[in-house]
RODO-2510 file (C-alpha; in nm, 4 decimals, decimal comma):
residues 181
     n   res          X          Y          Z
     1     x    -0,1648    -0,9704    -1,1095
     2     x    -0,0672    -0,6013    -1,1166
     3     x     0,0558    -0,6250    -1,4763
     4     x    -0,2480    -0,8276    -1,5837
     5     x    -0,4803    -0,5625    -1,4372
     6     x    -0,2695    -0,2822    -1,5864
     7     x    -0,2935    -0,4355    -1,9337
     8     x    -0,6719    -0,4576    -1,9070
     9     x    -0,7072    -0,1041    -1,7739
    10     x    -0,4723     0,0347    -2,0401
    11     x    -0,7032    -0,0988    -2,3102
    12     x    -0,9936     0,0928    -2,1571
    13     x    -0,8310     0,4332    -2,1141
    14     x    -0,5283     0,5836    -2,2881
    15     x    -0,4621     0,8213    -1,9978
    16     x    -0,3862     0,5529    -1,7373
    17     x    -0,0225     0,5395    -1,6280
    18     x     0,1348     0,2628    -1,4205
    19     x     0,4370     0,2790    -1,1912
    20     x     0,6427     0,0030    -1,0310
    21     x     0,8790     0,0608    -0,7403
    22     x     1,0871    -0,2355    -0,6334
    23     x     1,3242    -0,4938    -0,7705
    24     x     1,1025    -0,5746    -1,0709
    25     x     1,1690    -0,4687    -1,4300
    26     x     1,0593    -0,5373    -1,7874
    27     x     1,2707    -0,8546    -1,7911
    28     x     1,0449    -1,0202    -1,5317
    29     x     0,7241    -1,0204    -1,7370
    30     x     0,6130    -0,9179    -2,0854
    31     x     0,5037    -0,5541    -2,0621
    32     x     0,5311    -0,4559    -2,4303
    33     x     0,1547    -0,3874    -2,4427
    34     x     0,2032    -0,1133    -2,1858
    35     x     0,4976     0,0455    -2,3744
    36     x     0,5451     0,4033    -2,2581
    37     x     0,2610     0,3859    -2,0026
    38     x     0,4592     0,1791    -1,7508
    39     x     0,7582     0,3140    -1,5633
    40     x     0,9975     0,1187    -1,3420
    41     x     1,1799     0,3083    -1,0661
    42     x     1,3915     0,0287    -0,9239
    43     x     1,4402    -0,0543    -0,5608
    44     x     1,3966     0,2467    -0,3341
    45     x     1,5243     0,1928     0,0181
    46     x     1,3343     0,3861     0,2833
    47     x     1,5600     0,6295     0,4601
    48     x     1,6937     0,9788     0,4400
    49     x     1,8212     0,9373     0,0832
    50     x     1,4807     0,8413    -0,0558
    51     x     1,2509     1,0615     0,1477
    52     x     1,2403     1,3129    -0,1369
    53     x     1,1687     1,0372    -0,3901
    54     x     0,8617     0,9072    -0,2086
    55     x     0,7312     1,2524    -0,1177
    56     x     0,7310     1,3555    -0,4832
    57     x     0,6267     1,0129    -0,6076
    58     x     0,3135     0,9763    -0,3951
    59     x     0,2113     1,3353    -0,4634
    60     x     0,1537     1,2342    -0,8286
    61     x    -0,0398     0,9121    -0,7600
    62     x    -0,4160     0,8619    -0,7380
    63     x    -0,4158     0,4930    -0,6392
    64     x    -0,1715     0,2367    -0,5065
    65     x    -0,2681    -0,1066    -0,6328
    66     x    -0,1229    -0,3859    -0,4215
    67     x    -0,2625    -0,7297    -0,5167
    68     x    -0,0211    -0,9182    -0,2896
    69     x    -0,0810    -1,2757    -0,1816
    70     x     0,0966    -1,4636     0,0962
    71     x     0,3397    -1,7538     0,0872
    72     x     0,4567    -1,7112    -0,2756
    73     x     0,8197    -1,6078    -0,2243
    74     x     0,8830    -1,8661     0,0475
    75     x     0,6869    -2,0760     0,2981
    76     x     0,5519    -1,8399     0,5645
    77     x     0,6661    -1,5269     0,3783
    78     x     0,4073    -1,2507     0,3838
    79     x     0,4278    -0,8754     0,3334
    80     x     0,1650    -0,8034     0,5986
    81     x    -0,1552    -0,6046     0,5788
    82     x    -0,1366    -0,3418     0,4660
    83     x     0,2117    -0,3512     0,3172
    84     x     0,4677    -0,0893     0,4157
    85     x     0,4265     0,0727     0,0749
    86     x     0,0495     0,0917     0,1252
    87     x     0,0980     0,2476     0,4678
    88     x     0,3304     0,5136     0,3317
    89     x     0,1031     0,5834     0,0346
    90     x    -0,2067     0,5981     0,2557
    91     x    -0,0411     0,8447     0,4937
    92     x     0,0494     1,0543     0,1877
    93     x    -0,3149     1,0627     0,0762
    94     x    -0,3043     0,8013    -0,1998
    95     x    -0,6135     0,5787    -0,2225
    96     x    -0,5138     0,2263    -0,1158
    97     x    -0,6454    -0,0720    -0,3140
    98     x    -0,4986    -0,3902    -0,1662
    99     x    -0,5711    -0,7560    -0,1073
   100     x    -0,6383    -0,9013     0,2359
   101     x    -0,6091    -1,2754     0,1753
   102     x    -0,5582    -1,3540     0,5430
   103     x    -0,8476    -1,1314     0,6588
   104     x    -0,6270    -0,9122     0,8782
   105     x    -0,8184    -0,5879     0,8307
   106     x    -0,9738    -0,4823     1,1571
   107     x    -0,8765    -0,1145     1,1397
   108     x    -0,9992     0,0299     0,8102
   109     x    -1,3578     0,0666     0,6911
   110     x    -1,3762    -0,1028     0,3522
   111     x    -1,4788     0,1184     0,0606
   112     x    -1,4681     0,4223     0,2893
   113     x    -1,1013     0,4333     0,3952
   114     x    -0,9476     0,1507     0,1929
   115     x    -1,0540    -0,0718    -0,0961
   116     x    -0,9931    -0,4405    -0,0369
   117     x    -0,9529    -0,6081    -0,3743
   118     x    -0,9629    -0,9755    -0,4656
   119     x    -0,6598    -1,1318    -0,6321
   120     x    -0,8381    -1,1272    -0,9668
   121     x    -0,7599    -0,8881    -1,2544
   122     x    -1,1194    -0,8541    -1,3766
   123     x    -1,2496    -0,7664    -1,0306
   124     x    -0,9613    -0,5256    -0,9722
   125     x    -1,0439    -0,3493    -1,2988
   126     x    -1,4096    -0,3198    -1,2004
   127     x    -1,3134    -0,1547    -0,8694
   128     x    -1,0724     0,0865    -1,0381
   129     x    -1,3269     0,1686    -1,3081
   130     x    -1,5937     0,2407    -1,0472
   131     x    -1,3740     0,5079    -0,8917
   132     x    -1,2741     0,6480    -1,2308
   133     x    -1,6415     0,7158    -1,3006
   134     x    -1,7030     0,8402    -0,9445
   135     x    -1,4025     1,0645    -0,8945
   136     x    -1,5608     1,2429    -0,5963
   137     x    -1,5796     0,9037    -0,4233
   138     x    -1,2100     0,8463    -0,4988
   139     x    -1,1270     1,1853    -0,3525
   140     x    -1,3298     1,1064    -0,0371
   141     x    -1,1669     0,7621    -0,0126
   142     x    -0,8211     0,9214    -0,0354
   143     x    -0,8992     1,1834     0,2285
   144     x    -1,0694     0,9452     0,4715
   145     x    -0,8015     0,6853     0,4090
   146     x    -0,5286     0,9357     0,4868
   147     x    -0,7007     1,0256     0,8156
   148     x    -0,7404     0,6552     0,9011
   149     x    -0,3763     0,5755     0,8220
   150     x    -0,2624     0,8666     1,0394
   151     x    -0,4850     0,7408     1,3246
   152     x    -0,3785     0,3778     1,2902
   153     x    -0,0065     0,4456     1,2635
   154     x     0,0220     0,7361     1,5062
   155     x     0,3385     0,7044     1,7129
   156     x     0,1540     0,6828     2,0450
   157     x    -0,1020     0,4347     1,9120
   158     x     0,1772     0,2089     1,7867
   159     x     0,4299     0,2490     2,0674
   160     x     0,2210     0,2638     2,3857
   161     x     0,1031    -0,1026     2,3707
   162     x     0,4561    -0,2164     2,2874
   163     x     0,6109    -0,0258     2,5773
   164     x     0,3407    -0,1626     2,8112
   165     x     0,4134    -0,5192     2,6950
   166     x     0,7890    -0,4816     2,7324
   167     x     0,7473    -0,3191     3,0748
   168     x     0,5492    -0,6199     3,1947
   169     x     0,8522    -0,8408     3,1278
   170     x     1,1089    -0,6250     3,3048
   171     x     1,2509    -0,7701     3,6250
   172     x     1,0967    -0,6424     3,9485
   173     x     1,2829    -0,3336     4,0613
   174     x     1,4300    -0,2766     3,7170
   175     x     1,4215     0,0735     3,5842
   176     x     1,0826     0,1182     3,4111
   177     x     1,2083     0,3378     3,1273
   178     x     1,2826     0,2347     2,7755
   179     x     1,4923     0,4002     2,5118
   180     x     1,3663     0,3652     2,1618
   181     x     1,6004     0,4275     1,8753
***
């Protein structure tokens, strides 16, 4: 779906550039139409070695387009909402355009902090084109999205409910401290 949308968008504007991080490459799908406008970076493992890669990478991006759908790779397999890549991009200030097939979004305000896209190339292109012609809206979306991602994935917001849940299952009299590594 990403490549299909990229091909359509590339026909509309010669300045669009597309980037793929992950285990995909030009052998997986015909990308000749995109020629020098599509770059593959290979698999980038999150960790100390790649921190510099992602910091520099996201700094150059306007939009992350993630038209993921569940249960394709294997029964029950799903990347979650939003994906880890979308979370990292959103925290870095990149506007997040992603699918939500399982209707899991209860945190982000649609079209204010995140753009939920259908799994349909034509509709994706319409959303992207809207923001191309309303760049101030894209800027606001990026800024508000970044604030929302920071709020949603703040360490205390994420860890406090987990620690509370784990504490409830500790044996009576057990030490009520947890070490998190």
